[in-house]
C-alpha positions in Angstrom: -43.2 -7.3 24.5 -40.7 -8.1 27.1 -37.0 -8.2 26.4 -35.2 -11.5 26.5 -33.2 -12.4 29.6 -29.5 -11.4 29.5 -27.1 -14.0 28.4 -24.7 -15.4 31.1 -21.3 -13.8 31.0 -18.6 -16.0 29.6 -14.9 -15.6 29.8 -13.4 -14.5 26.6 -11.7 -17.3 24.8 -8.1 -17.0 24.1 -7.6 -16.3 20.4 -4.3 -17.6 18.9 -2.1 -15.0 17.4 -1.7 -15.2 13.7 1.8 -15.7 12.6 1.2 -14.2 9.1 4.5 -13.6 7.5 4.8 -10.4 5.4 5.2 -10.7 1.7 8.9 -9.9 1.7 9.6 -11.1 5.2 12.4 -9.4 6.9 14.5 -9.2 3.8 15.5 -5.5 3.7 17.4 -5.9 0.4 14.4 -7.5 -1.3 12.2 -4.6 -0.2 14.7 -2.0 -1.3 15.3 -3.6 -4.6 11.6 -4.1 -5.5 10.5 -0.8 -4.1 13.3 1.0 -5.9 12.2 -0.7 -9.1 8.7 0.6 -8.6 10.0 4.1 -7.8 12.1 4.1 -11.0 9.3 2.8 -13.2 6.9 5.4 -11.7 9.5 8.1 -12.5 10.0 6.8 -16.0 6.2 6.7 -16.7 5.7 10.2 -15.2 8.7 11.6 -17.1 7.2 10.6 -20.4 3.8 12.1 -19.5 5.4 15.4 -18.5 7.6 15.4 -21.6 4.6 15.4 -23.9 3.1 18.4 -22.0 6.4 20.3 -22.0 6.5 20.1 -25.8 3.3 22.0 -26.0 0.8 19.2 -26.3 -2.6 19.6 -24.6 -3.1 17.7 -21.3 -5.5 15.1 -22.6 -7.3 12.5 -20.5 -4.6 9.9 -21.5 -1.8 12.1 -20.3 -3.6 12.7 -17.0 -4.2 9.0 -16.5 -0.6 8.3 -17.3 0.6 10.7 -14.6 -1.9 9.3 -12.1 -0.6 5.8 -12.9 3.0 7.0 -12.3 2.0 8.5 -9.0 0.4 5.1 -8.0 3.6 3.3 -8.9 5.6 5.7 -6.8 3.3 5.3 -3.9 3.4 1.5 -4.2 7.2 1.6 -4.2 7.2 3.7 -1.0 4.8 1.3 0.7 6.9 -1.7 -0.3 10.1 -0.1 1.1 8.8 1.2 4.4 6.1 -1.5 5.0 3.7 0.6 7.2 1.2 -2.2 7.7 1.8 -4.5 10.6 4.1 -2.2 12.5 1.7 -1.6 15.4 0.6 -4.2 17.9 -2.7 -4.1 19.6 -2.9 -4.5 23.3 -6.2 -5.6 24.9 
């Protein structure tokens, strides 16, 4: 059981850079408007879930899911506004 001979070294091929355009491009006002809408809708959904609990209602599974959904909307709004993906560049 001998090992196969090593492969000859090849120079690394040049890979073309992807020019993938972000969803909202460089449109700052588009990101603020849509992200702000998501933040507002998350606040609205969360407010109604908390209002039910403030009135003395038990924290049912539906209320917990509603508050988690609101947190997801808020997080999505923050991501749309600040666009953390694609900010770093890789150097080889």
